[in-house]
TILUM-890275 format. One record per residue (C-alpha): residue number from 0; residue in one letter; x, y, z. Coordinates in nm, 3 decimals. Example, Ala and Ser with C-alpha at 12.3 -4.5 7.8 and 13.67 -1.06 7.14 Angstrom:
2
0	A	1.230	-0.450	0.780;
1	S	1.367	-0.106	0.714;
//
This chain:
598
0	M	0.000	0.000	0.000;
1	S	0.137	0.343	-0.096;
2	Q	0.187	0.601	0.178;
3	T	-0.116	0.821	0.234;
4	V	-0.123	1.181	0.347;
5	G	-0.235	1.050	0.686;
6	D	0.066	0.815	0.702;
7	F	0.304	1.097	0.617;
8	F	0.144	1.331	0.869;
9	W	0.208	1.101	1.166;
10	E	0.555	1.017	1.038;
11	R	0.636	1.387	1.033;
12	L	0.494	1.448	1.380;
13	K	0.702	1.158	1.510;
14	A	1.010	1.317	1.355;
15	W	0.926	1.628	1.560;
16	G	0.929	1.418	1.877;
17	V	0.554	1.380	1.933;
18	S	0.472	1.057	2.117;
19	R	0.120	1.120	2.253;
20	V	-0.200	1.273	2.123;
21	F	-0.525	1.334	2.312;
22	G	-0.851	1.315	2.123;
23	Y	-1.183	1.167	2.029;
24	P	-1.268	0.984	1.703;
25	G	-1.513	1.076	1.428;
26	D	-1.563	1.010	1.060;
27	G	-1.405	1.342	0.967;
28	I	-1.065	1.208	1.078;
29	N	-1.097	0.840	0.982;
30	G	-0.808	0.867	0.738;
31	L	-0.581	1.005	1.010;
32	L	-0.697	0.743	1.261;
33	G	-0.636	0.459	1.017;
34	A	-0.285	0.587	0.954;
35	L	-0.222	0.620	1.328;
36	Q	-0.335	0.260	1.381;
37	R	-0.088	0.141	1.119;
38	R	0.199	0.286	1.326;
39	S	0.157	0.012	1.591;
40	G	0.160	0.240	1.891;
41	D	0.474	0.453	1.861;
42	I	0.242	0.752	1.896;
43	E	0.001	0.689	2.182;
44	F	-0.363	0.789	2.141;
45	V	-0.538	0.883	2.467;
46	Q	-0.915	0.872	2.427;
47	A	-1.089	1.146	2.627;
48	R	-1.464	1.148	2.684;
49	H	-1.505	1.487	2.518;
50	E	-1.295	1.696	2.281;
51	E	-1.279	1.989	2.525;
52	M	-1.116	1.759	2.777;
53	A	-0.868	1.641	2.513;
54	A	-0.763	2.001	2.456;
55	F	-0.725	2.059	2.830;
56	M	-0.508	1.746	2.841;
57	A	-0.290	1.878	2.559;
58	S	-0.249	2.208	2.745;
59	A	-0.159	2.026	3.066;
60	H	0.085	1.796	2.884;
61	A	0.270	2.107	2.766;
62	K	0.268	2.251	3.119;
63	F	0.397	1.938	3.290;
64	T	0.655	1.835	3.029;
65	G	0.763	2.148	2.843;
66	E	0.682	1.960	2.520;
67	L	0.430	2.026	2.245;
68	G	0.078	1.922	2.344;
69	V	-0.130	1.767	2.065;
70	C	-0.507	1.714	2.041;
71	L	-0.719	1.560	1.765;
72	A	-1.088	1.602	1.679;
73	T	-1.326	1.538	1.395;
74	S	-1.494	1.802	1.179;
75	G	-1.787	2.022	1.279;
76	P	-1.886	1.981	1.645;
77	G	-1.573	1.784	1.729;
78	A	-1.359	2.077	1.615;
79	S	-1.569	2.341	1.790;
80	H	-1.562	2.142	2.116;
81	L	-1.184	2.190	2.134;
82	L	-1.201	2.565	2.172;
83	T	-1.224	2.609	2.550;
84	G	-0.927	2.383	2.617;
85	L	-0.729	2.554	2.342;
86	Y	-0.803	2.897	2.488;
87	D	-0.668	2.766	2.817;
88	A	-0.339	2.692	2.640;
89	R	-0.349	3.020	2.450;
90	L	-0.394	3.237	2.759;
91	D	-0.127	3.047	2.956;
92	H	0.127	3.061	2.669;
93	M	0.145	2.686	2.613;
94	P	0.258	2.522	2.284;
95	V	-0.035	2.314	2.156;
96	L	-0.116	2.179	1.810;
97	A	-0.482	2.109	1.729;
98	I	-0.555	1.871	1.442;
99	V	-0.909	1.873	1.304;
100	G	-1.095	1.713	1.015;
101	Q	-1.304	1.884	0.748;
102	Q	-1.551	1.772	0.484;
103	A	-1.422	1.664	0.142;
104	R	-1.263	1.935	-0.067;
105	T	-1.534	1.903	-0.331;
106	A	-1.804	1.967	-0.067;
107	V	-1.649	2.269	0.103;
108	G	-1.866	2.575	0.048;
109	S	-2.185	2.377	-0.019;
110	H	-2.344	2.404	0.328;
111	Y	-2.256	2.038	0.373;
112	Q	-2.335	1.848	0.693;
113	Q	-2.083	1.932	0.970;
114	E	-1.913	2.187	0.747;
115	L	-1.789	2.485	0.944;
116	D	-1.553	2.761	0.839;
117	L	-1.277	2.618	1.054;
118	E	-1.007	2.866	0.958;
119	A	-1.235	3.147	1.075;
120	L	-1.340	2.950	1.384;
121	F	-0.982	2.893	1.502;
122	K	-0.843	3.228	1.388;
123	D	-0.846	3.389	1.733;
124	V	-0.726	3.101	1.945;
125	A	-0.469	2.985	1.688;
126	G	-0.404	3.309	1.505;
127	T	-0.031	3.245	1.492;
128	F	-0.087	2.963	1.242;
129	V	-0.415	2.805	1.129;
130	K	-0.423	2.649	0.781;
131	Q	-0.631	2.402	0.585;
132	A	-0.437	2.158	0.367;
133	A	-0.542	2.145	0.003;
134	V	-0.291	1.916	-0.174;
135	P	-0.050	1.642	-0.061;
136	G	0.264	1.839	-0.144;
137	Q	0.158	2.113	0.097;
138	V	0.136	1.892	0.409;
139	R	0.509	1.879	0.476;
140	H	0.558	2.252	0.526;
141	L	0.226	2.292	0.707;
142	V	0.329	2.040	0.972;
143	D	0.677	2.184	1.005;
144	R	0.556	2.542	1.044;
145	A	0.270	2.452	1.278;
146	V	0.501	2.267	1.518;
147	R	0.790	2.510	1.499;
148	M	0.570	2.815	1.555;
149	A	0.377	2.651	1.840;
150	V	0.697	2.556	2.021;
151	G	0.899	2.864	1.932;
152	E	0.630	3.117	2.012;
153	R	0.457	2.916	2.289;
154	R	0.125	2.948	2.108;
155	V	-0.164	2.738	1.978;
156	T	-0.157	2.635	1.611;
157	T	-0.414	2.442	1.409;
158	L	-0.406	2.216	1.103;
159	I	-0.725	2.130	0.915;
160	F	-0.743	1.820	0.694;
161	P	-1.031	1.752	0.453;
162	N	-1.129	1.387	0.489;
163	D	-1.061	1.297	0.125;
164	L	-0.711	1.443	0.145;
165	Q	-0.624	1.228	0.448;
166	E	-0.658	0.910	0.236;
167	A	-0.499	1.047	-0.080;
168	A	-0.159	0.918	-0.189;
169	Y	0.117	1.130	-0.045;
170	E	0.343	1.316	-0.283;
171	E	0.649	1.523	-0.200;
172	P	0.630	1.884	-0.320;
173	P	0.739	1.907	-0.682;
174	R	1.056	2.097	-0.766;
175	V	0.877	2.376	-0.948;
176	H	0.803	2.740	-0.895;
177	G	0.554	2.778	-0.609;
178	A	0.662	2.470	-0.411;
179	V	0.858	2.488	-0.085;
180	F	1.083	2.239	0.094;
181	S	1.073	2.261	0.472;
182	G	1.267	2.072	0.738;
183	V	1.233	1.935	1.092;
184	G	1.403	2.085	1.396;
185	Y	1.400	2.365	1.650;
186	S	1.653	2.467	1.914;
187	R	1.537	2.709	2.181;
188	P	1.759	3.020	2.181;
189	R	1.935	3.174	2.477;
190	V	1.750	3.501	2.532;
191	V	1.930	3.746	2.759;
192	P	1.903	4.128	2.781;
193	Y	2.191	4.352	2.680;
194	D	2.451	4.434	2.948;
195	A	2.346	4.799	2.959;
196	D	1.986	4.703	3.037;
197	L	2.099	4.460	3.306;
198	Q	2.306	4.741	3.459;
199	R	1.997	4.965	3.468;
200	A	1.796	4.690	3.633;
201	A	2.070	4.634	3.891;
202	E	2.079	5.006	3.974;
203	V	1.707	5.002	4.051;
204	L	1.725	4.686	4.260;
205	N	2.039	4.790	4.447;
206	S	1.883	5.127	4.536;
207	G	1.575	4.973	4.697;
208	S	1.560	4.904	5.069;
209	K	1.232	4.706	5.064;
210	V	1.239	4.476	4.761;
211	A	0.945	4.254	4.668;
212	I	0.962	3.981	4.404;
213	L	0.661	3.836	4.221;
214	V	0.712	3.513	4.027;
215	G	0.482	3.336	3.782;
216	A	0.492	3.038	3.549;
217	G	0.787	3.189	3.365;
218	A	0.998	3.134	3.677;
219	L	0.919	2.763	3.720;
220	A	1.259	2.667	3.578;
221	A	1.444	2.944	3.760;
222	A	1.398	2.849	4.125;
223	E	1.767	2.854	4.221;
224	E	1.825	3.184	4.046;
225	V	1.524	3.346	4.214;
226	I	1.645	3.222	4.554;
227	Q	1.991	3.368	4.497;
228	V	1.849	3.704	4.390;
229	A	1.610	3.711	4.686;
230	E	1.895	3.632	4.925;
231	A	2.113	3.905	4.780;
232	L	1.839	4.167	4.793;
233	G	1.688	4.057	5.124;
234	A	1.360	4.038	4.937;
235	G	1.031	3.868	5.005;
236	V	0.881	3.656	4.726;
237	A	0.512	3.629	4.637;
238	K	0.375	3.382	4.385;
239	A	0.108	3.415	4.118;
240	L	-0.113	3.107	4.092;
241	L	0.066	2.962	3.789;
242	G	0.393	3.009	3.975;
243	K	0.281	2.826	4.289;
244	A	0.543	2.555	4.234;
245	A	0.819	2.801	4.142;
246	L	0.954	2.826	4.498;
247	P	0.904	2.600	4.801;
248	D	0.690	2.739	5.081;
249	D	0.931	2.626	5.350;
250	L	1.150	2.926	5.268;
251	P	1.064	3.175	5.545;
252	Y	1.049	3.476	5.309;
253	V	0.809	3.318	5.056;
254	T	0.477	3.487	5.124;
255	G	0.260	3.253	4.916;
256	S	-0.007	3.341	4.664;
257	I	-0.111	3.693	4.572;
258	G	-0.446	3.853	4.488;
259	L	-0.799	3.773	4.599;
260	L	-0.685	3.415	4.652;
261	G	-0.366	3.530	4.820;
262	T	-0.229	3.562	5.169;
263	E	-0.209	3.854	5.406;
264	A	0.170	3.827	5.394;
265	S	0.171	3.876	5.015;
266	H	-0.058	4.176	5.049;
267	D	0.167	4.328	5.314;
268	L	0.472	4.266	5.096;
269	M	0.326	4.445	4.796;
270	M	0.170	4.736	4.982;
271	N	0.488	4.821	5.174;
272	C	0.772	4.755	4.929;
273	D	0.966	5.034	4.757;
274	T	1.093	4.815	4.470;
275	L	0.919	4.545	4.267;
276	L	1.092	4.273	4.061;
277	M	0.838	4.081	3.851;
278	I	0.962	3.756	3.691;
279	G	0.769	3.558	3.429;
280	S	0.423	3.657	3.547;
281	G	0.114	3.799	3.381;
282	F	-0.071	3.835	3.713;
283	P	-0.373	4.040	3.603;
284	Y	-0.494	4.227	3.911;
285	S	-0.306	4.555	3.941;
286	E	-0.486	4.655	4.262;
287	F	-0.281	4.392	4.445;
288	L	0.048	4.538	4.322;
289	P	0.206	4.852	4.470;
290	E	0.023	5.177	4.411;
291	E	0.161	5.351	4.103;
292	G	0.453	5.573	4.197;
293	K	0.513	5.403	4.533;
294	A	0.772	5.155	4.403;
295	R	1.034	5.138	4.131;
296	G	0.993	4.840	3.904;
297	V	1.191	4.585	3.701;
298	Q	1.024	4.312	3.496;
299	I	1.163	4.007	3.313;
300	D	0.955	3.820	3.055;
301	L	1.014	3.630	2.731;
302	D	0.709	3.794	2.575;
303	P	0.754	4.169	2.523;
304	G	0.377	4.204	2.504;
305	M	0.354	4.113	2.874;
306	L	0.596	4.382	2.990;
307	S	0.481	4.686	3.187;
308	I	0.108	4.620	3.141;
309	R	0.023	4.556	3.510;
310	Y	0.261	4.809	3.665;
311	P	0.465	5.087	3.499;
312	M	0.811	4.934	3.513;
313	E	1.123	5.146	3.502;
314	V	1.327	4.868	3.337;
315	N	1.171	4.609	3.107;
316	L	1.390	4.310	3.022;
317	V	1.303	4.066	2.743;
318	G	1.468	3.739	2.833;
319	D	1.451	3.389	2.972;
320	S	1.403	3.409	3.348;
321	A	1.687	3.180	3.455;
322	E	1.937	3.310	3.201;
323	S	1.853	3.674	3.273;
324	L	1.877	3.630	3.650;
325	R	2.211	3.453	3.616;
326	A	2.340	3.749	3.414;
327	L	2.193	3.995	3.665;
328	L	2.324	3.830	3.982;
329	P	2.691	3.949	3.960;
330	L	2.563	4.308	3.937;
331	L	2.358	4.292	4.256;
332	Q	2.493	4.417	4.588;
333	R	2.410	4.211	4.893;
334	K	2.202	4.422	5.128;
335	Q	2.359	4.445	5.471;
336	D	2.047	4.582	5.638;
337	R	1.819	4.276	5.676;
338	S	1.540	4.450	5.867;
339	W	1.302	4.434	5.571;
340	R	1.366	4.062	5.530;
341	E	1.306	4.010	5.903;
342	T	0.979	4.200	5.881;
343	V	0.868	3.988	5.584;
344	E	0.955	3.665	5.763;
345	K	0.751	3.768	6.067;
346	S	0.460	3.848	5.838;
347	V	0.490	3.506	5.670;
348	A	0.492	3.326	6.005;
349	R	0.180	3.517	6.115;
350	S	0.010	3.442	5.786;
351	W	0.063	3.065	5.815;
352	K	-0.061	3.077	6.175;
353	T	-0.375	3.260	6.066;
354	L	-0.440	3.007	5.789;
355	E	-0.405	2.721	6.034;
356	E	-0.641	2.889	6.280;
357	R	-0.896	2.944	6.006;
358	A	-0.868	2.586	5.881;
359	M	-0.934	2.448	6.228;
360	Q	-1.249	2.651	6.290;
361	P	-1.568	2.441	6.317;
362	A	-1.811	2.431	6.024;
363	N	-2.117	2.240	5.912;
364	P	-2.009	1.970	5.860;
365	V	-1.649	2.017	5.735;
366	N	-1.447	2.336	5.694;
367	P	-1.310	2.321	5.335;
368	Q	-0.986	2.486	5.442;
369	R	-0.912	2.197	5.674;
370	V	-0.937	1.951	5.383;
371	F	-0.636	2.121	5.224;
372	W	-0.452	2.187	5.550;
373	E	-0.467	1.817	5.644;
374	L	-0.335	1.723	5.299;
375	S	-0.052	1.975	5.299;
376	H	0.194	1.804	5.535;
377	R	0.099	1.462	5.391;
378	L	0.190	1.548	5.032;
379	P	0.442	1.304	4.881;
380	D	0.771	1.468	4.788;
381	N	0.717	1.437	4.411;
382	A	0.343	1.501	4.400;
383	I	0.174	1.675	4.108;
384	L	-0.125	1.889	4.203;
385	T	-0.406	2.026	3.988;
386	S	-0.688	2.254	4.095;
387	D	-1.013	2.352	3.933;
388	S	-1.146	2.706	3.925;
389	G	-1.389	2.809	4.195;
390	S	-1.366	2.820	4.573;
391	C	-1.134	2.517	4.577;
392	A	-0.872	2.736	4.408;
393	N	-0.876	2.964	4.714;
394	W	-0.768	2.685	4.946;
395	F	-0.530	2.536	4.687;
396	A	-0.362	2.874	4.659;
397	R	-0.334	2.949	5.031;
398	D	-0.329	2.631	5.237;
399	L	-0.105	2.389	5.047;
400	K	0.266	2.421	5.116;
401	M	0.473	2.337	4.810;
402	R	0.808	2.163	4.855;
403	R	1.100	2.122	4.616;
404	G	1.031	1.875	4.338;
405	M	0.653	1.918	4.338;
406	M	0.456	2.039	4.037;
407	A	0.122	2.221	4.032;
408	S	-0.102	2.396	3.783;
409	L	-0.453	2.502	3.696;
410	S	-0.636	2.700	3.429;
411	G	-0.473	3.038	3.491;
412	G	-0.551	3.303	3.232;
413	L	-0.881	3.148	3.130;
414	A	-0.976	3.032	3.482;
415	S	-1.207	2.775	3.328;
416	M	-1.412	2.529	3.526;
417	G	-1.355	2.166	3.442;
418	A	-0.978	2.160	3.392;
419	A	-0.856	1.982	3.708;
420	V	-0.936	1.620	3.618;
421	P	-0.812	1.633	3.256;
422	Y	-0.503	1.813	3.383;
423	A	-0.448	1.534	3.636;
424	I	-0.494	1.267	3.368;
425	A	-0.241	1.433	3.140;
426	A	0.000	1.470	3.434;
427	K	-0.026	1.098	3.506;
428	F	0.041	1.003	3.145;
429	A	0.342	1.236	3.140;
430	H	0.475	1.117	3.478;
431	P	0.312	0.779	3.547;
432	E	0.537	0.703	3.845;
433	R	0.439	1.018	4.038;
434	P	0.134	1.063	4.265;
435	V	-0.121	1.303	4.117;
436	I	-0.394	1.483	4.312;
437	A	-0.679	1.680	4.154;
438	M	-0.883	1.919	4.368;
439	V	-1.231	1.987	4.233;
440	G	-1.556	2.152	4.333;
441	D	-1.886	1.976	4.282;
442	G	-1.987	2.226	4.014;
443	A	-1.694	2.130	3.792;
444	M	-1.753	1.763	3.866;
445	Q	-2.108	1.786	3.741;
446	M	-2.013	2.001	3.443;
447	N	-1.764	1.762	3.285;
448	N	-1.512	1.610	3.529;
449	M	-1.724	1.310	3.633;
450	A	-1.715	1.176	3.280;
451	E	-1.337	1.194	3.272;
452	L	-1.320	0.960	3.572;
453	I	-1.420	0.699	3.313;
454	T	-1.097	0.784	3.130;
455	V	-0.907	0.712	3.452;
456	A	-1.089	0.379	3.484;
457	K	-0.997	0.296	3.124;
458	Y	-0.624	0.360	3.156;
459	W	-0.504	0.345	3.517;
460	K	-0.381	-0.014	3.511;
461	Q	-0.116	0.076	3.256;
462	W	0.035	0.349	3.479;
463	A	0.357	0.266	3.665;
464	S	0.194	0.379	3.991;
465	P	-0.181	0.379	4.061;
466	S	-0.154	0.679	4.295;
467	W	-0.415	0.916	4.149;
468	I	-0.667	1.103	4.365;
469	C	-0.959	1.328	4.280;
470	M	-1.075	1.518	4.588;
471	V	-1.427	1.662	4.552;
472	L	-1.567	1.939	4.770;
473	N	-1.939	1.860	4.787;
474	N	-2.119	2.168	4.916;
475	E	-2.417	2.170	4.676;
476	D	-2.327	2.525	4.576;
477	L	-2.149	2.707	4.296;
478	N	-1.961	2.857	4.584;
479	Q	-1.718	3.106	4.432;
480	V	-1.993	3.283	4.239;
481	T	-2.220	3.278	4.544;
482	W	-1.960	3.472	4.742;
483	E	-1.893	3.702	4.447;
484	Q	-2.264	3.782	4.432;
485	R	-2.257	3.870	4.801;
486	V	-1.931	4.062	4.827;
487	M	-1.896	4.221	4.484;
488	E	-2.261	4.296	4.411;
489	G	-2.418	4.311	4.756;
490	D	-2.681	4.055	4.652;
491	P	-2.801	3.758	4.858;
492	K	-2.739	3.407	4.735;
493	F	-2.955	3.345	4.426;
494	E	-3.057	2.987	4.494;
495	A	-3.207	2.932	4.147;
496	T	-2.861	2.974	3.993;
497	Q	-2.635	2.861	4.275;
498	V	-2.777	2.545	4.432;
499	I	-2.678	2.223	4.254;
500	P	-2.783	1.861	4.315;
501	D	-2.622	1.644	4.581;
502	V	-2.445	1.365	4.391;
503	P	-2.264	1.068	4.553;
504	Y	-1.934	1.111	4.366;
505	H	-1.757	0.842	4.569;
506	R	-2.026	0.591	4.473;
507	F	-1.992	0.678	4.106;
508	A	-1.621	0.605	4.141;
509	E	-1.695	0.266	4.294;
510	M	-1.943	0.190	4.018;
511	I	-1.675	0.230	3.748;
512	G	-1.409	0.033	3.934;
513	L	-1.226	0.307	4.124;
514	R	-1.211	0.353	4.499;
515	G	-1.454	0.585	4.675;
516	I	-1.407	0.749	5.016;
517	F	-1.666	0.972	5.181;
518	V	-1.600	1.213	5.469;
519	N	-1.853	1.425	5.656;
520	D	-1.664	1.456	5.986;
521	P	-1.353	1.676	6.013;
522	E	-1.192	1.430	6.253;
523	Q	-1.199	1.169	5.975;
524	L	-1.002	1.383	5.728;
525	A	-0.652	1.280	5.832;
526	A	-0.729	0.908	5.812;
527	A	-0.911	0.957	5.481;
528	W	-0.612	1.130	5.322;
529	D	-0.379	0.858	5.453;
530	E	-0.606	0.591	5.307;
531	A	-0.630	0.768	4.971;
532	L	-0.255	0.823	4.944;
533	A	-0.186	0.456	5.023;
534	S	-0.448	0.317	4.785;
535	T	-0.351	0.072	4.512;
536	V	-0.648	0.192	4.304;
537	P	-0.724	0.551	4.193;
538	V	-0.946	0.726	4.447;
539	V	-1.231	0.973	4.454;
540	L	-1.229	1.137	4.798;
541	E	-1.560	1.315	4.850;
542	V	-1.581	1.560	5.141;
543	K	-1.909	1.716	5.252;
544	T	-1.809	2.077	5.312;
545	D	-1.977	2.390	5.440;
546	P	-2.059	2.642	5.165;
547	E	-2.085	2.926	5.417;
548	V	-1.714	2.939	5.503;
549	P	-1.610	3.268	5.339;
550	P	-1.301	3.280	5.117;
551	M	-1.156	3.577	5.302;
552	P	-0.948	3.810	5.082;
553	P	-0.614	3.930	5.221;
554	H	-0.752	4.281	5.251;
555	I	-1.118	4.381	5.291;
556	T	-1.227	4.708	5.134;
557	F	-1.507	4.931	5.260;
558	K	-1.711	4.851	4.947;
559	Q	-1.675	4.477	5.012;
560	M	-1.786	4.521	5.374;
561	R	-2.083	4.732	5.267;
562	N	-2.190	4.482	5.000;
563	Y	-2.152	4.190	5.239;
564	A	-2.363	4.364	5.502;
565	S	-2.627	4.441	5.241;
566	S	-2.637	4.081	5.117;
567	I	-2.687	3.936	5.465;
568	I	-3.029	4.098	5.512;
569	A	-3.207	3.879	5.256;
570	D	-2.968	3.586	5.229;
571	P	-3.133	3.248	5.295;
572	N	-2.824	3.132	5.489;
573	R	-2.749	3.451	5.684;
574	G	-2.718	3.274	6.020;
575	S	-2.434	3.044	5.916;
576	M	-2.281	3.323	5.704;
577	I	-2.249	3.547	6.007;
578	A	-2.121	3.272	6.237;
579	N	-1.857	3.142	5.995;
580	T	-1.742	3.490	5.895;
581	A	-1.701	3.584	6.259;
582	R	-1.486	3.276	6.319;
583	Q	-1.268	3.350	6.017;
584	V	-1.222	3.716	6.104;
585	L	-1.145	3.645	6.469;
586	S	-0.890	3.380	6.372;
587	S	-0.693	3.646	6.184;
588	V	-0.707	3.886	6.482;
589	M	-0.642	3.661	6.778;
590	P	-0.319	3.469	6.701;
591	G	0.023	3.628	6.718;
592	D	0.151	3.974	6.806;
593	K	0.014	4.236	6.567;
594	E	0.241	4.519	6.684;
595	D	0.522	4.413	6.451;
596	K	0.297	4.390	6.145;
597	V	0.441	4.525	5.818;
//
């Protein structure tokens, strides 16, 4: 049998180093699937339950490996289902290639069944490179450019294949005018600012007496360099959510997460610093950064489009975080006055004490913060953590202490519900020997994550280690939005939109061959986590939590207080709201000595 376009396509992807693709079948990609089957498994196909989940998996694969993530879907609805997961990759600067089918070339433009204008559909999410193949001789350079641009620019690209072209005989491009001859290969460059710009950055940082550092996903591979810079400058270090694993939380000057989901220590750090060094972060909320004019700023980022858009930086450095910091370090003067560092460390210690006090407050039946606090010191050294969006992200951000060697991620820029379980599946395929823990709210479970537990049941026996846990917070409430309605809008809980059904997630797990654990008593949490972490079968740990435990921001504004007070009057759960809020507020007032606060 002669080589088809489909055969050549997979051969070319393999030459680019692709070994795994996430997707869902359909007749619009039958030619590609047949060619993939003929390869006898050297490119693994992971079957998701939904194309959106396949795209989330591709995004997570890129995050947890640094490699190109690849997803595959059929024409029409299969292609359109990919979009949310692809936007997740797009907004978090992840290299992902989407491969989609299309109707036969002779049918395109005829309002054919499942015919969509796919180039237009994908133009925003994959604007760097989205092309539909027309002839066999074109496929070679389309694949090469799509992969090279995705990896080189850390963007989403898309290739569209009409179904008749997939099965056509492959032909190399002819040596005639109008044909091109592309090649495989990409080496990441060393990107470092000019010496003069590094000198300007060093002058700003050396002049500051209260230096704050904010790290994001761009600093994940620069931990040692960030530590050395922080030590030299006597700085405190806050972390954006995507940078949660960038530095371990056992360093006494690491203040934890920043923003609405952040810690009091991070808020103190930013509000009182006189110099800000921002490394590899697109943290979006400027109100949690220093007030304009109160601090001098230096920023390092590979993407010039991300520079000086959250805070007006004095020095903007385009460069790789680790390489740029290594070049900057010899220019920095070690600060002899360590009073700022001492103040930051005291603030960090108080912040952790407050979080513990809040986690241990009673609730009805279980305080969600305690679920995460009990897990934190039990985390295996090489654990990979994923979190969904929603109130669970609050506790993921604040209460889990990261240690060296751990990995963690979530849907950052898009903040999409439904990403935690597909992320955890992709993490397990990428690192099958490592324990993986997904943290999910019941809203995301009902939206799409329950179905992906079937994917776990399908594949887990082939993983080197079965240690895979999905922890579900069952509070029968779309909790994050409920609190946003109260605090941001001053409205009571709108039960018609917020209350969701009570589903026995642990029993669903048991029904499909996984292990289910249910907890509705806080004193059972420790034993439940121990049991889940020791299990020889993937686990769904369902915890019945109290939806009225408020996700306290690090700083409460007058407007937030006014809106909250207004919402209480008509809220159906005002009694438990008031009681739980009082406990949380008092826990941040009572412990520790406040006189030395930043």
